[in-house]
N, C-alpha and C positions, 0 to 999 in steps of 0.2 A: 488715357484717363484724364490727364491734365487738361486737354483741349475740351473734353465734354463737360468737365467741371466749370471751366471758364464760360462755356455756352450757357450752362444752367444759371451761373451767377449773373451773366449778362441779361438773360430773360427775366430773372427775379428782380434785378435792379431797375429794369425798364418798367416793370409793372408797378414798382414802388416809387418811381421818380417824382410823382406829384404829391407824395405824402410828406407832411411837415415833420411828423414823428414816426419812426419805424421801430416798433417794438420787436424784440427778439422772437416772440412767439409767432408774429405775423410773417417775419422773414423766413423763419423755419418752415412754416406751413407752405408758403409759396415755393420755397426751394424744393421741398419734398414733392410737391405737385409737378413742378417742371422736370424734376428728375424722373418721375414716373412717365411723363409724356415722352421723354427721350430714352426711356427704357434703361435707365441707369440704376443699378442697385447700390444704394447708399451704405448698406451693411458691409460692403467691400472696403470701405474707407471710413473707419471709426473716428478719424481725426478731422473730418470735414467741418464739424461744428465746434471745433476747439476754440477758434477765435470768437465765434458767436457766444459761447459760454462765458468767455472772459469779458466780452462787452456787456453781457447781461448782468454779470456780477458787479461791474463798475456802475451800471445804471442803477441797480438796486441800492448800492452804497451811496450814490449821489442823491437819490430820492430820499433815503433815510436821513442823511445829513441835512438836506434842504428842509425837510419837515421839522427837524430839530431847530434850525435857524429861524424858521417862521414862528415857532412857539416862543423863542427868545425875543424875536422882534415884537411880537404881540405884547409880551411882558414889558419890554422897554418902552413901547408906545404908551402903555397904560401908566407907567411910572412918570413919563414925560408930561402927560396930561395933568397928573396930580401935582407935579412939581411946578408947572406953569400956573396952575390955580393958586397954589400955596406960595408962589414966588420963591421956590426952594432952589437957589443957585447951585448948591453943592450936589444935589441929586441930578440936576440937569447936566452938570459937568461929568458926573459918573455915567449917565446915560449916553452922553456924546462919545466918551471913551469906549463904551461897550459897542456902540454902533460902528466905530472905526475898526475895532477888532473884527466885528462881524463882516464888514466889507472886505477885509483881507481874506477871511475864511471863504466868503462867497466867490472871490476871485480864484481861489485855489480849487473850489468845486467846479467852476466853469472850465478851468484848465483840465481837470480830470475828465469832464464830460466831452471835451473837444480833442482829447489826446488819444492816440492809439495805444491800447494797453501794453502790447508787446514791445513796440519800437519807440514809443514816445514821439513819433511824428504826429502831425495833425491827422485827424480822421476825416472820413468822407462828409460827415455832418458839418464839420467846421468849414470845409471847402464849399459845400452847398450854401451855407449861410453867408460866407464872406465874398464869394465870387459870382454867385448865380442868384437869379430871381426867376422862378418858373422855368428853370433850365436854360436861361439866357444870361450870358455874361454881362456884368455890370461895370467891368473895367476893360481897358486895353492891356495887352501884354503878350507873353509867349507861354505856351504850355508844353512841357516835355513829358512824355509818357514812357515809362521804362519798366522792364522786368528783368529778373535775374536769369542768366543763361544756365540751363541744365539744373534748375533748382530741385526738381523732382529726384534727379540722380543723387544730389547731395543728401536729401532726406533719406533716400533708400540706402545709400552707402554708409552714412554716418549717424543716422537717426534724427528725429525731429528736434531734439535738444540742440544739436549742432546747427540744424536748420534755423532754429529760432535765433541762435547766436549770430548767424550769417545775416539775418534780416536786421538785427539790432546794429551790427557792425556797419552795414550798408547805410543806414540812416545817420549814424554818427559820422561816418565818412562824408556823406553828402552835406551834412550840416557844417562840417569843418571846411570843406572845399568851396561851398557856396554860401559862406557866412557873409552875406551882403544884404543891404537894405532892399526890401521888397521881393525877396526870394523865399518862397514857402515850400516845405516838403510835406506831402500828403501820402499816407498809405491808402491806396484805393481799394485793393482787394488782394489777399494772399501775398504773392511776391511782386505785385504790380504797384507802382508808385507814380505820383504826379509831382513834378517840380514846376511851380508857377512863378513866372517873372512878372510882377505887377509893374506895368509901365509908369504908373503914377508915382511909385515909390522907388523903383529899381534904378540903380546907376549902371547896370550892365548894358553895354552897347552891343555886344555880340554873344548872346546866350548860347548859340550853337557851339562856339569855340569853348565856352566854359564847360558845357556838357561833354564835348569831345575830350577835353583835357582830363576831366574827372573820370571818364570812361577808361582812358589809357592808363591813368595812374592806378586805379583800382585793380585793373587786370595784372599789374606788375607786383601787387602786394600779396602777402601770404598771411592767412589767419592761423594763429596757433592757439591750442588749448591743452588741457590736461589729457584729453583723449586722442588728439591728433597732433602730429608734429608740424604739419604744414598743409594748408588748404588754399588753393587759388580759385578765385571765382570772378565773374564779370557780369556786366549788364548790357542790354541792348536798349536803344531809345529812339524815339521819334520826336521831332520838335515842330511845332506849328504856331504861327501867330494867331491871336484872336483879338477881336474888337468888340466894343460895347454893342450889344444887340445880336451877337453871333449865338447860334444854337450849340450848346455844349455837346449834345449827343452826336450831332453831325461832325463836329470837329474831333470828337473822340474816335469815331470810326476812321477818320482820315489819319490821325496821328498814330492810331494802332497799326494801320497799314505801313506807315513809315517806320515804325518800330520793328516790324517783321522784316522789312527790307534791310534794315540795319543788322538784324539778327542773321539773315542769310548771307550778308556781306562778310560778317565775322566768321561764319562757318566755312565760307569758301577760302578763307586765308589759312585754315588749319587742315 
């Protein structure tokens, strides 16, 4: 089931890759159409749209708050015009303070819009806006593509609440281990993540060594919760360099193959 869901996701993202804004309703419609083409019954997995629902709720919240800020901005602009005409310095100072507070609130809204709801990693929208233009890289660097090993088994054995905890733990772990300039962690889809090493900002000379060290260290750790005494899990990854002008989709296919080679290598050791 996991492989066919990944294929449906890939087809859907491919169809939407040129869209500047992807509304949940459009994604949902295309996802269902691709599922039908591949003869997959979505009713068998009611949690497929869980992340989609969370993203939709966040977007609705951001849109509502942005509308409120625009109304406030309109009022402040009107007050500023009147204060300038009347040479009212006190009102201008008040308006300036209001605008400073609004800027901070807008910064928080942007963070909400570009953060993954579950893990607080960057989301795909942020990655597309900051690293790509028309699916072409605008920087030089390295891209690691990783996913969790046997994540479906974790969900089936312990439930999706524990599965969510595992995803959050992974992101927090990666943020701690790769807390370096120019290293960004993105949740790409489900249990798949991208770690980007921006060559313009990063001080990392050997990203493959950093990823290998993180991989080994995580595999040795145990996650504990009120429901389980101990849970060990790991990830597989592929790493590939990219240059300004490279096509993202082409490199994604290549790094995905490298990730599966790494996954097979791990399995062969156990």
